C-alpha positions in Angstrom: -82.5 -316.5 176.9 -79.2 -315.1 178.9 -81.2 -312.5 180.8 -83.7 -315.3 182.3 -80.6 -317.4 182.9 -78.8 -314.6 184.9 -82.0 -313.7 186.7 -82.2 -317.4 187.7 -78.8 -317.7 189.0 -78.9 -314.3 190.8 -82.3 -315.4 192.6 -81.3 -319.0 193.5 -79.0 -318.3 196.2 -78.6 -319.1 200.0 -79.2 -316.2 202.5 -75.6 -316.6 203.6 -73.0 -313.7 203.2 -69.3 -313.6 203.4 -67.1 -311.0 205.2 -63.6 -310.5 203.7 -61.5 -308.6 206.2 -58.2 -307.0 204.6 -57.4 -309.7 202.1 -54.2 -308.2 200.3 -53.8 -310.6 197.4 -56.5 -310.0 194.7 -56.0 -313.2 193.3 -57.3 -314.9 196.6 -60.3 -312.5 196.2 -60.9 -314.0 193.0 -60.7 -317.5 194.1 -63.0 -316.7 196.9 -65.8 -315.3 194.3 -65.5 -318.8 192.5 -66.2 -320.7 195.7 -69.0 -318.3 196.7 -70.6 -318.7 193.4 -70.3 -322.6 193.5 -71.9 -322.5 197.1 -74.6 -320.2 196.1 -73.7 -317.5 198.4 -75.7 -314.4 198.2 -73.4 -311.5 198.9 -69.7 -310.8 199.7 -68.5 -307.8 201.7 -65.2 -306.2 201.7 -64.1 -304.9 205.1 -61.6 -302.3 205.3 -60.3 -303.2 201.8 -60.4 -299.6 200.2 -58.1 -300.5 197.5 -60.2 -303.4 196.1 -59.7 -303.1 192.4 -61.2 -305.9 190.3 -58.5 -306.1 187.8 -57.2 -308.8 185.0 -55.6 -310.7 187.7 -58.8 -310.7 189.5 -60.9 -311.6 186.2 -58.6 -314.2 185.5 -59.0 -316.1 188.9 -62.6 -315.3 189.1 -63.8 -316.8 185.8 -66.5 -314.2 185.4 -68.3 -315.1 188.5 -68.5 -311.2 189.8 -71.3 -310.9 187.4 -73.4 -313.2 189.6 -72.5 -312.4 193.0 -73.4 -309.2 194.8 -70.5 -307.5 196.5 -70.0 -304.2 198.7 -67.3 -302.5 200.3 -67.6 -301.8 204.3 -65.8 -299.3 206.2 -67.4 -300.0 209.5 -69.6 -303.1 210.9 -72.4 -301.0 212.1 
């Protein structure tokens, strides 16, 4: 059952988050998603990255890991 597998992956994470600060190359963001998934990191925050668009280059590098990691865009650190 894919839904049960996805639920297990999303809930079996370390309580650690990453903060990405102004990374410009979207392929680097994709690689970070893969590393975060391998390390079982819970969440990724984009800080001051207003123009983050998860395009085809991102998806090619990330290898579908964006489905398993929660991510959010931040404008301030408050």
